[in-house]
C-alpha positions in Angstrom: 2.2 12.2 4.6 -0.1 15.1 4.3 -2.4 13.6 6.9 0.6 13.1 9.3 1.7 16.7 8.7 -1.7 18.0 9.6 -1.3 16.1 12.8 1.9 18.0 13.6 4.4 15.6 12.1 7.5 17.5 10.9 8.8 15.1 8.3 8.8 15.9 4.6 9.5 12.6 2.8 8.6 8.9 2.8 12.1 8.3 4.1 11.4 10.5 7.1 8.1 8.6 7.7 9.9 5.3 7.5 12.5 6.4 10.0 9.9 7.7 12.4 7.8 4.6 12.0 10.8 2.5 12.9 11.5 4.7 15.9 7.9 4.3 17.1 6.8 7.9 16.6 3.0 7.7 17.2 1.9 9.9 14.3 4.1 7.9 11.9 2.6 4.6 13.3 -0.9 6.0 12.8 -0.1 7.3 9.2 1.2 3.9 8.1 -1.7 2.1 9.8 -4.2 4.5 8.0 -2.5 3.7 4.7 -2.4 -0.1 5.2 -6.1 0.0 6.3 -7.1 1.9 3.2 -5.1 -0.3 0.9 -6.4 -3.5 2.5 -10.0 -2.3 2.3 -9.5 -1.4 -1.3 -8.0 -4.8 -2.2 -10.8 -6.6 -0.3 -13.4 -4.7 -2.3 -11.7 -5.5 -5.6 -11.1 -9.1 -4.7 -14.7 -9.6 -3.7 -16.1 -8.0 -6.9 -13.6 -9.3 -9.4 -12.4 -12.6 -7.8 -8.8 -11.4 -7.9 -6.3 -13.9 -6.5 -3.0 -11.9 -6.3 -2.1 -8.2 -5.9 1.3 -6.5 -6.2 1.9 -3.3 -4.4 4.6 -1.1 -5.9 6.1 2.3 -5.4 8.2 3.6 -2.6 5.5 3.8 0.0 5.2 0.0 0.1 8.6 0.0 1.7 7.9 2.6 4.4 7.5 -0.2 6.9 8.9 -3.7 7.0 5.5 -5.0 8.0 3.5 -3.0 5.5 2.3 -6.1 3.6 1.5 -7.9 6.8 -0.6 -5.0 8.0 -2.5 -4.9 4.6 -3.1 -8.6 4.9 -4.4 -8.2 8.4 -6.9 -5.7 7.2 -8.0 -8.0 4.4 -8.5 -10.9 6.9 -10.5 -8.6 9.1 -12.7 -7.0 6.4 -13.3 -9.8 3.9 -16.9 -11.1 3.9 -16.3 -14.0 1.5 -13.6 -16.6 1.9 -12.1 -16.2 -1.6 -11.4 -12.5 -0.9 -9.7 -13.4 2.3 -7.3 -15.7 0.4 -5.9 -13.0 -1.9 -2.1 -13.0 -1.9 -0.5 -9.6 -1.5 3.2 -9.0 -2.4 5.6 -6.2 -3.1 6.1 -5.6 -6.7 9.2 -7.1 -8.3 9.8 -3.8 -10.0 10.9 -2.1 -6.8 10.2 1.6 -6.4 10.2 2.1 -10.2 7.0 0.1 -10.8 4.7 3.1 -11.4 7.3 4.8 -13.6 7.9 1.7 -15.7 4.1 1.3 -16.1 3.7 4.9 -17.2 6.6 4.6 -19.6 5.0 1.5 -21.1 1.9 3.4 -21.9 3.8 5.5 -24.4 4.0 2.3 -26.5 0.3 1.6 -26.1 -1.4 4.9 -26.5 -4.6 3.1 -27.5 -4.9 2.3 -23.8 -5.0 5.9 -22.7 
């Protein structure tokens, strides 16, 4: 959102961005596309290096656009050099918007991981 605000976008929340994306506001479209490109490129890199087969995207921003996952997958298809990275499956987390919070809370019980 900070990037969109620097471009003159007046929204202040993910919900505002989602609304403007749905309405076709150019800066909101660009902001979501920047996000999906960055996420897709990151997933492609990780899948290439670690032979990852499935990735879950959680948190509220994954819901900013109904086609968010499709856009991430399009970036992967475009950027992947090796076939196995191109075949990675990307899905929204089954933990809804609370995924990051649940993960952080779980670390309380496994402080050895910190």
